[in-house]
N, C-alpha and C positions, 0 to 999 in steps of 0.2 A: 318732681317731674324732670328737673334738671339732672338729678342723679341717675334717673332712668336712662336718659339720653347719653349720658357718659358710659353707662354699662353697655348700652347697644352699640355705641361707637367703638368701645374697646373690643367687643365681640366681633364686629365687622373687621377690624384691623387684624385680629387674631386669625380669622378665617382667610383673609387675604394673604397673610404671612405663610399660613400652612399650605394654602393653594399654591402660592408661589414656590414654596419649598418642595411640594409634591411635583409641580411642573418641572422644576430644575432637576429633581431626581429622575423623573420620567424621561426628560430629555437626555440626561446623562446616560440612562439605561438604554434608550433607543440608539444613541450614538455608539455605545459599545456593541450592542447587537448588530448594528449596520456594519461596523468595522469587522466584527467576527465573521459575519456572513461573507463579506467580501474576501477576507483572508482565506477562509476554507473553500470558497467557491474558486478562488484562484488556483488552489492546490488541485482541486478536482479537474479543472479545465486544462491546467498547464502540465501536469505530470505525464511524461511520455509513456510511463508504464501502464497508465490507464487508458491510452488509446486503444479502442476496440474492445475494451472490457466494460463490465457493468459495475457501478459503484453505488450500492444503496446505502445511504447514510441518513441517520436520524439522531438529532441532538435535542435534548429536552432540558428545560430548567427542572432541577431535581426537586425543588419545593413545590412548584405549581403544576408541573407535568406539561407545561406549554412547549410546543416545538419552537425552538429558536433557529434551527437550520435543518433543512432536508433536501436530499437529492435522490430522486426516484425512490422515495421512502416507502411507497405503497407497491413496489414491484416485488414479486416473489423471487427470492434468490436462495441459493444453497448456503445454509448456515454453517456447514461442517460441525465442529464441536461446539458451537454456540447453541446447538440443539440441546446440550446438556443443561443450559439455563432453564429450559422448560421442564425437563425431567427432574432436576433437583427441586424446583419450586413445587411441582406436583407431588413428588415423593414426601416432602416435608408436610404438605397440606394433608395428604391421605394417611400417611404412616405416623407422623409426628416425630419430633427430633429425638425422643428417647426410645424409639423402636429398635428392637434387636432381632437378629436372625438366629436360628438355632440348628443344631445337629443333634439327632437323637439315637441312642442304642436301646433296642427293645428285644423281647424274646416271646416266643409262643410256648415255651417250656417252663419247667421247674427245676430248682437247684436241690440236689440230694447228694450228700456225701461229697461235696466240692465238685460235682459234676452237673453241668447244665444239660438237662435232657430236652433237647429242642434246638431250634435255629436261633442264631443271633442276627438281628436286623440292624443295619446302619442306614438311617434315613436322613437325607440332607433337606433342609428347608431354606436354601438360598444364602447360606453364610459364605461370602467371598473372603472373609478374613480367617477362615479355618486353615490352620497349619499343622504340620507333623507333630509338633509338640502338644497341640490340643488333642490330637488322636491318642498320643501317649497317655494323656491325662484321663481320657475316657477309659483306656485299657486298665490303668491303675484303679479306677473306681470299680471296675468288674473284679479285679483281683482282691480288692478290700471287701468285696461281698463273698469272698471264699471260692470264687470260680477258678478251677484249675484245668477244666476240660469242657469242651462243647461237643455234644454227640452229633449235632447236625452241621449245617453249613453257615458260613458268614454270607449273608444276603444283603446286597446293597440296593436301596430303594430311592429312585429318582422321580417318584410319582407326584411330588409336590408341584412340579411344573410339567408342561407338555413335553413332547419328544422333539420339538424343533430346536436345534442348538444354535442356529445361526440366523441373523436378520436376513430379510429377503433379498436385499441388494448387495450383500458382501460379495466382493469379487473372489473367485476361487484361488487367485494368487495371493490373497491376503489371509487365507485360512491358517497358514503355518505361523503367521506373526503373533506377537503378543497382543496386538490390538485387534486381532481377528479371532481370539480364543472362543471356544465353544461355551455356550451358557448351559450350566447345569445346576440344579439345586444342591448337588453333592460335588463339591470341588475343593481343591487345595491350592493355597498360595505358597510360593517359595520364600517370599520376604514380606515385610510389613508395609510394602507399597501395594500389596494385595492385587497383583496381576494374576488373578485366580485362573486356573486351567492351563498354566504354563509350567515349564521347567527352566530353571536358570542353569545354563551350561558355561563353565569356566574352562578356558583353554590356556594352559601354561606350557612354556617351552620345556623340552626334556633337557637333561644335563649333558646330553651327547648329541652332536650334530648328526643328522640323518635319521635320528630316532622319531618315532611318533610323539606328538605333543601329549601332555598329560591332561585328560579330560576328567572333570568332576560334574556331577549333576545335583541339583537341589530342587526338590527332594529327591533322594535316591530311591527309585522305584523299579520293581520287576515288570511293571506295566509298559515300560518303554525300552527299546534297545537302541543304544547309541553306537553307531558305526564310526570308527576313527580312521580317517583317510588323511591325516595331517602329516606334516614333516617339519622338524626343527632345522632351520638353516643358519648359515653364518651371520654374524653381527650386521654385516652390510645388506643382508637380504631383506625382502619386503614381508611385512605382516599382511598377509592376504588370506583371510579366512572366510569360509562360506558355511552357513548352516541351513540345511534343508530338511523337510520332513516328508515322508511318503504321504501322498494325498489321502489315502484311506488305510493307513496302517500305523504300526507303533514305532517303526524305525525312524530315527533322526540321524542324519549323516552330517559330520563335520569334516570338511576338507580344506586343503590349502596349506600355506606355509606360515611359520612364525620364527622370527630371529631368536637365537639362543639367549640373547640378553634382554629380550622384550618383556614388558609387563603382561600379566595375564589379560586375556580378552573375555568378556562376558556377553552373553546373548540369551534373551528370553525367547523361547519357542513354545508355541501352543501344543498341547498334547491332543492325540486323536480322540481319546475317551477319558475325560476329566474324572468321571465318577468311578471308573475301573482303577484309576490311579489312586483315588481316595481309599477305595476298598483294600487295595494291595498294601497301602501304607498302614491301614488300620490293622490288617493282619500281621504285618511286621511288629506293630505295637503290642498286639496280643502275645505274640511269640516271645517278645522281650520280657513280658510279664509271666512267662511260663504257662500261658493258656493256650491249649491245643484246639485247633479247629479243623474241619474237614471240608476244604474246597470253598471257592468264592463263586457266587451266582448272583444274577440280577433278578429282582423280584419286588413284591409289594408287601409291606408290613400289615399283618392281619389286624383287623379292627380291635379284637379282644386281646391284643398283645399286652405285655407288661413293660413299662418303662424302666430301664435299668440305670441309665446314665444320660446326661445331656450336657451340651456345651453351648454358650451363647456368644454372640459376636459383641463387638464394641457398639455403642449406641449410633444411630444414624447421624447424629450431630458430629460425631468423630469420624465416621466413615466418609462424610462429605469432604473431608480434607484431602485424602489421596484422590478421591473421585474427581473433584473439581480443580485442585491445584495441578495434578498431573494428568488430567483429562483421561481417566480410566474407562475404556469402553466396556470392559466386562462388568464393572459395577453399574454402569448406565443401563445396560440391557437387563441385568439382574433386577434392578430397581423397577424397570418397566414391567417385567413379568410379575414381580411381587405385588405391585399395586393392582395389577389385574387379578391376581389371586385373592387379595384382601377385599376388593371392592365388587368383584364379579364372580369369584369362586373358580377362576381359571388362570393359571399361570402361563399365559401365552402372550406373544407379541400383539396379537390382535386385541385381546382384552385389555392389555396395558395401554395401547394407543387409544382405545375408546374411553378409558378413564382419563387420560391426559386431555382429551378433547372436552370432556364434561368439566373437568377442573379449570381449564383455561377460560371457560365462560364466566366462571366466578371471579377471575381476575380481570374481567372487562375485555377480554379478547374474543374474536370470532374465529373459531377453529375451521370454519368452512372456507376461510381464505388461505388455509395452509394445507401443505401436503407433508404428512407425518408418517414415516416409514419405519422408524426405529427410535431408540432412546439416546443413542450416542452421537448421531449426525454423520456416521460413516457412509450412509446412503447418499449417492450423488443426486438423488431426486427427492430428498427432503427439501421442502421449500417454505420459507417464511419471509416476511418483509422486515425491514430495519425498523419501521415505525411500530410494528407488533412487538418486537423484542424490547425496544426502548419503553413501550407502554407497559409491558410486563414488569420491567425493572422499576417502573414508577409505582405501580399498584401494589407490589408485594412489600414495599416499605412499611405498609400498615399492618402487616401480619406479625403475630407474636414471635414467630420463628425467624423473622428477618435478620436479626443479629447473627444467627448461626449461618444463614445463607451468605451474608456479607463476608463473614470470617473465612468461608470456604473458598472465596475467590482469590486468584493469584494477586500478589501485591507487587507493584512495579518496583524494579531495582533491588529487591531484597534477595540476596544470594543464597539464603537458607532454602534448601530444596522444598521443604514442606510449608514454607511461607510464601516465597516468591513464585514457586511453581514454574509454570511456563512463561512467566513475565520476569523471572529473576535476572535475566541479562538484557532486559528491555526497559526503555523509559526510565533511565537512571540519572537524568539531568537534575539540576537543582530544583527546577520547578515541578518535576514529576515524580522523583524518587519518593516512594512511600505514599504518594497521593493518588495513585490509580489502583482501583480494584476491578479486575476485568477478566472475562473468559476469552481465551484464544480459540481459534479454529483453523484447521488446515486440511485440505484435500488437494489433489492434483488440480491446478489452475484456480484454486479457491483459498482465500485467506480472510479471516473474520476476526473481529475484536468488539466485544460489547461489555459495558460496565459503567463504573462511576469514577468521576474525577473531581478533585477540589482544586480550584484555580488559585493563583497567587493572591488574589484579593479576597479569597474566602468563599467565592461563588461556587456552587456545586452544580455539576451537569451530569445527566445521564446520556450515554452515547451508544450508538450501534452502527458498526462500519462493516458492511458485507461486500467484499470484492470478489467478483466472479469472472471467469474467462481471462485470467491472468496468464501471461507467458512466463513471468518470473515471480514466484510466490514470495521470495525474500524481498523483492522490491515492494510487494504489496504490504508486507509488514512495516517497511520503512515509511510508506505513505500513511498507514494507520498511525504510526508513532508521531508523524509530523502533524496530523490533524489533532491528536490528543495533546501534543506539546502546545499547539496553538490554543486550545481551550485552556490549558493550564496557565498560560501566560497572561490571561485577562483577570 
């Protein structure tokens, strides 16, 4: 009996000690949370740049998902490119991290005596990574089949998606920019950053003053015409170059001045008809292989055609790197159309948005509280809440593809372009360098940042900071960095 009393007494003491330890830990956590709240609230209330603006802020404990701080967290605000956080998550959920896009070459004819009697069809299926070298490889494949001549036409097929090339709210003034490129299932990228539907123009000074600058385009295509209105000026002159594109045509005009000792200037300009550029480049590839064709036309590949060659993209897991790190709008809108095609049989903005809404419900979000107009966030009337974005970032941690998603986010203070991305020159203090993975966003009067941060103590937070109605976007970024630095210091 005495022994039993001793055991019970020891148990009670243990419970008291554990309770006391828990109480102390909880008190310490409450103290930290209170101090953190006060510090962030002070930033929100006292920053002059936030006067007259809207600051939607949501901060969660990364492990529990509990909100540790919020400021108008349930008010719908423009997310800018933070919309890509939704698009990337849904694309991984619907398509899978190993998904690849393709480009196909088919025919409705037969090969006889090295002559293809029929048409050649070039069909795009949403590959934003397609480059001129890939088209060369497709042409080599045809040559290896013995083809030397095609009696019919080269027909390019864009039927994989619908005919709407631009999101509904894209400003007409953005149509010539690289971030406003037209969406087509058949498109070509000039570089491995995969700004599909654009041409990279380089402008270098001539060797003689007064002469026009030297212009080169990548890819070099007959589907666009570059008008050179530039002039090489003295060393002390100004580099002042302007790149414009006809609103509804193939002419790109480069004008202005460049000093004779200046370094070359580069600019990405969207092309008017991406699919026609791709077809022209493929015809060039065929010509290089000695294969003759007769004309280029737009059409649809017959159902009973024969596949002659195909080219696949890199997997989605790798495509997400330039998409998220560099905030690539063309990839965003292409993914939106692709998920619509895969899930609903229609490659359109509307179908893609419907799929996004369906999938968000699986992530614990209510899409009825959002206004989704595109996949990139370029629309000024995309609206989500900071609490919804932070909730998304919490729930997707349980998904098998989350490591791929996390890797795609820009890393703070890492100056390598395809690692740090849009955060490569931000958040590079001792507390934050390499400790923040987050997506940036920017529109006129809008600056956003949402992601994950590990604090100095090892505590991990999820945050979403949506700043709208700013007069100075750069000051908005500074405020975001200040808030994240505060989180990292705890």
